[in-house]
SEZALUM-170699 format. One line per field, with one value per residue: residue in three letters; y, z negated, x negated of N, C-alpha, C, CB in turn. Coordinates in nm, 2 decimals, always signed. Atoms other than C-alpha are relative to their C-alpha. Glycine has a CB too. Layout:
N
rest [ALA:...]
n.y [Y:...]
n.z [Z:...]
n.x [X:...]
ca.y [Y:...]
ca.z [Z:...]
ca.x [X:...]
c.y [Y:...]
c.z [Z:...]
c.x [X:...]
cb.y [Y:...]
cb.z [Z:...]
cb.x [X:...]
//
This chain:
74
rest [THR:PHE:SER:ARG:GLU:SER:ALA:PRO:ARG:LYS:TYR:LEU:TYR:ASP:TYR:GLU:LEU:GLY:ASN:TRP:VAL:GLY:TYR:ILE:LEU:ASP:ASP:VAL:TYR:TYR:ASN:THR:LYS:HIS:GLU:PRO:PHE:GLY:LYS:VAL:GLU:GLU:ASN:HIS:ILE:LEU:SER:LEU:ASP:SER:GLY:ALA:VAL:LEU:PHE:ARG:LEU:SER:THR:ASP:ARG:ALA:TYR:ASN:GLU:HIS:GLY:LEU:CYS:ILE:GLY:HIS:ILE:ILE]
n.y [-0.10:-0.12:-0.12:-0.13:-0.06:+0.07:-0.05:-0.14:-0.10:-0.01:-0.06:-0.05:+0.05:-0.05:+0.11:-0.04:-0.03:+0.12:-0.04:-0.05:-0.15:-0.03:+0.10:-0.05:+0.08:-0.07:-0.12:-0.09:+0.03:-0.03:-0.01:+0.10:-0.01:+0.03:-0.12:-0.03:-0.10:-0.03:+0.08:+0.05:-0.05:+0.06:+0.05:-0.09:-0.02:-0.15:-0.05:-0.02:-0.14:-0.09:+0.06:+0.01:+0.14:+0.06:+0.10:+0.06:+0.14:+0.08:+0.13:+0.06:-0.10:-0.14:-0.09:-0.12:-0.11:+0.00:+0.12:+0.10:+0.11:-0.01:+0.14:+0.10:+0.03:+0.14]
n.z [-0.11:+0.04:-0.05:+0.04:+0.11:+0.12:+0.07:+0.06:-0.06:-0.15:-0.03:-0.13:-0.03:-0.13:-0.07:-0.07:+0.11:+0.10:+0.14:+0.03:+0.01:+0.10:+0.01:+0.04:+0.11:+0.05:-0.08:+0.01:-0.07:+0.08:-0.09:+0.03:+0.14:+0.08:+0.03:-0.08:-0.10:-0.07:+0.04:-0.11:-0.01:-0.13:-0.07:+0.03:+0.13:+0.03:+0.10:+0.13:+0.03:-0.09:-0.07:-0.14:-0.06:+0.00:-0.10:-0.06:+0.01:-0.09:+0.06:+0.04:-0.01:+0.04:-0.10:+0.05:-0.08:-0.15:-0.06:+0.00:+0.10:+0.11:+0.08:-0.01:+0.13:+0.02]
n.x [+0.02:+0.05:-0.07:+0.06:-0.07:+0.02:+0.11:-0.02:+0.09:+0.03:+0.12:+0.03:+0.13:+0.05:+0.08:+0.13:+0.10:+0.02:-0.02:-0.13:-0.01:-0.09:-0.11:-0.13:-0.06:-0.12:-0.02:+0.11:+0.12:+0.13:+0.11:+0.10:+0.05:-0.12:-0.07:-0.12:+0.03:-0.11:-0.12:-0.07:-0.13:-0.04:+0.11:+0.12:+0.08:+0.01:+0.10:-0.06:+0.02:-0.08:-0.12:+0.02:+0.00:+0.16:+0.00:-0.13:+0.00:-0.08:-0.01:+0.12:+0.11:+0.00:+0.07:+0.02:-0.07:+0.04:-0.04:+0.11:-0.01:+0.10:+0.01:-0.10:-0.06:+0.02]
ca.y [-2.64:-2.33:-2.00:-1.65:-1.53:-1.77:-1.62:-1.32:-1.13:-1.04:-0.98:-0.75:-0.92:-0.78:-1.08:-0.87:-0.76:-1.08:-0.91:-0.80:-0.44:-0.46:-0.64:-0.59:-0.71:-0.61:-0.34:-0.17:-0.16:-0.20:-0.11:-0.32:-0.19:-0.32:+0.03:+0.11:+0.31:+0.31:+0.19:-0.02:+0.13:-0.06:-0.12:+0.15:+0.19:+0.54:+0.73:+0.73:+1.09:+1.26:+1.02:+1.04:+0.72:+0.53:+0.23:+0.07:-0.29:-0.54:-0.91:-1.01:-0.70:-0.35:-0.06:+0.28:+0.62:+0.57:+0.24:+0.03:-0.29:-0.25:-0.61:-0.92:-1.00:-1.33]
ca.z [+1.66:+1.61:+1.65:+1.65:+1.43:+1.17:+1.09:+0.86:+1.02:+1.39:+1.49:+1.78:+1.94:+2.21:+2.43:+2.62:+2.32:+2.12:+1.82:+1.64:+1.63:+1.37:+1.25:+1.18:+0.85:+0.73:+1.00:+0.90:+1.12:+0.95:+1.11:+1.09:+0.74:+0.61:+0.58:+0.65:+0.97:+1.13:+1.11:+1.36:+1.49:+1.78:+2.04:+1.91:+1.64:+1.50:+1.31:+0.93:+0.93:+1.22:+1.34:+1.69:+1.91:+1.87:+2.07:+2.28:+2.20:+2.46:+2.40:+2.37:+2.40:+2.27:+2.49:+2.42:+2.55:+2.88:+2.95:+2.88:+2.68:+2.34:+2.21:+2.26:+1.98:+1.84]
ca.x [-0.05:-0.25:-0.08:-0.26:+0.01:-0.08:-0.42:-0.42:-0.72:-0.74:-1.09:-1.19:-1.49:-1.70:-1.82:-2.07:-2.26:-2.19:-2.06:-1.74:-1.63:-1.37:-1.06:-0.69:-0.54:-0.19:-0.15:-0.48:-0.78:-1.12:-1.44:-1.77:-1.85:-1.51:-1.38:-1.02:-1.04:-0.71:-0.35:-0.16:+0.16:+0.33:+0.06:-0.19:-0.45:-0.42:-0.69:-0.62:-0.76:-0.59:-0.33:-0.49:-0.48:-0.83:-0.73:-0.45:-0.36:-0.25:-0.18:-0.53:-0.75:-0.82:-0.90:-1.04:-0.90:-1.08:-0.92:-1.24:-1.21:-1.38:-1.30:-1.09:-0.84:-0.94]
c.y [+0.13:+0.11:+0.12:+0.06:-0.06:+0.05:+0.14:+0.11:-0.03:+0.08:+0.06:-0.03:+0.04:-0.11:+0.05:+0.02:-0.12:+0.03:+0.05:+0.14:+0.05:-0.10:+0.07:-0.09:+0.09:+0.14:+0.12:-0.05:+0.04:+0.00:-0.11:+0.01:-0.03:+0.11:+0.02:+0.12:+0.05:-0.07:-0.03:+0.04:-0.04:-0.06:+0.09:-0.02:+0.15:+0.03:+0.02:+0.16:+0.10:-0.05:-0.01:-0.15:-0.03:-0.10:-0.05:-0.15:-0.07:-0.14:-0.06:+0.09:+0.14:+0.08:+0.14:+0.11:+0.01:-0.12:-0.12:-0.10:+0.01:-0.14:-0.09:-0.03:-0.15:-0.04]
c.z [-0.06:+0.06:-0.05:-0.11:-0.13:-0.08:-0.05:+0.07:+0.16:+0.03:+0.14:+0.02:+0.14:+0.06:+0.07:-0.09:-0.09:-0.14:-0.02:-0.02:-0.10:-0.02:-0.05:-0.11:-0.07:+0.06:-0.04:+0.08:-0.09:+0.09:-0.05:-0.15:-0.09:-0.06:+0.06:+0.09:+0.08:-0.04:+0.13:+0.00:+0.14:+0.07:+0.00:-0.13:-0.01:-0.11:-0.14:-0.03:+0.07:+0.05:+0.15:+0.04:+0.01:+0.11:+0.03:-0.01:+0.12:-0.06:-0.06:+0.01:-0.06:+0.09:-0.05:+0.08:+0.14:+0.07:+0.00:-0.12:-0.10:-0.07:+0.05:-0.14:-0.02:-0.15]
c.x [-0.04:+0.07:-0.08:+0.06:-0.02:-0.12:+0.01:-0.09:+0.00:-0.12:-0.01:-0.15:-0.03:-0.09:-0.12:-0.11:-0.02:+0.03:+0.14:+0.00:+0.09:+0.11:+0.12:+0.05:+0.11:+0.02:-0.10:-0.12:-0.13:-0.11:-0.11:-0.06:+0.12:+0.07:+0.13:-0.02:+0.11:+0.13:+0.07:+0.15:+0.04:-0.12:-0.12:-0.05:-0.02:-0.11:+0.07:-0.02:+0.09:+0.12:-0.02:-0.01:-0.16:+0.01:+0.14:-0.01:+0.08:+0.01:-0.13:-0.13:+0.03:-0.07:-0.01:+0.07:-0.03:+0.06:-0.10:+0.03:-0.11:-0.01:+0.12:+0.05:-0.02:+0.04]
cb.y [+0.02:+0.00:+0.01:+0.08:+0.00:-0.14:-0.01:+0.00:-0.01:+0.06:-0.09:+0.14:-0.15:+0.14:-0.07:+0.13:+0.11:-0.05:+0.11:-0.08:+0.07:+0.14:-0.13:+0.01:-0.05:+0.02:+0.04:+0.01:+0.07:-0.10:+0.15:+0.01:+0.14:-0.10:+0.10:+0.04:-0.04:-0.03:+0.07:-0.14:+0.16:+0.11:-0.02:+0.14:-0.09:+0.05:+0.13:-0.09:+0.03:+0.04:+0.09:+0.08:+0.00:-0.08:-0.12:+0.05:-0.04:-0.01:-0.09:-0.12:+0.01:+0.01:+0.00:+0.02:+0.13:+0.01:+0.02:+0.07:-0.14:+0.11:+0.03:-0.12:+0.05:-0.05]
cb.z [+0.09:+0.04:-0.06:+0.11:+0.03:+0.02:+0.09:-0.15:-0.06:+0.08:-0.03:+0.01:-0.02:-0.01:+0.10:+0.07:-0.08:+0.01:-0.05:-0.11:+0.14:+0.04:-0.08:+0.12:-0.10:-0.15:-0.02:-0.14:+0.15:-0.11:+0.00:+0.11:-0.03:-0.09:+0.02:-0.10:+0.08:+0.12:-0.10:+0.00:-0.03:+0.10:+0.14:+0.03:+0.00:-0.03:+0.05:-0.11:+0.03:+0.11:-0.03:+0.05:+0.14:-0.14:-0.05:+0.15:-0.13:+0.13:+0.10:+0.09:+0.15:-0.13:+0.13:-0.01:-0.05:+0.02:+0.13:-0.02:+0.07:-0.10:-0.15:+0.07:+0.00:+0.03]
cb.x [+0.13:-0.14:+0.16:+0.01:+0.15:-0.02:-0.12:-0.02:-0.15:+0.13:-0.11:+0.03:+0.00:-0.08:+0.09:+0.02:+0.05:-0.13:-0.10:+0.06:+0.03:+0.05:-0.04:+0.10:-0.11:-0.02:+0.14:-0.03:+0.00:-0.02:-0.07:-0.12:-0.05:-0.04:-0.08:+0.10:-0.11:-0.03:+0.11:-0.01:+0.02:+0.06:+0.04:+0.04:-0.14:+0.14:-0.06:-0.08:-0.13:-0.09:+0.13:-0.12:+0.08:-0.05:-0.09:+0.02:+0.06:-0.05:+0.05:-0.03:-0.05:-0.05:+0.09:-0.13:-0.03:-0.15:+0.04:-0.13:+0.01:+0.04:+0.01:-0.05:+0.15:-0.14]
//
């Protein structure tokens, strides 16, 4: 049985645009250039530079500060 928890990377995929917008690995969020861009704390992705909230995480999606879905967690 496959479990989402078993996969090391969690990709954020935008189904509307048909591409990925980043991924999470070991509580670090990486952008599309594979650069560390944020850190995961509880249900948020925080900026590595400022500590500001970049995205809010739910069970299967990530949302920006305006509440718009930026990607599905797959």
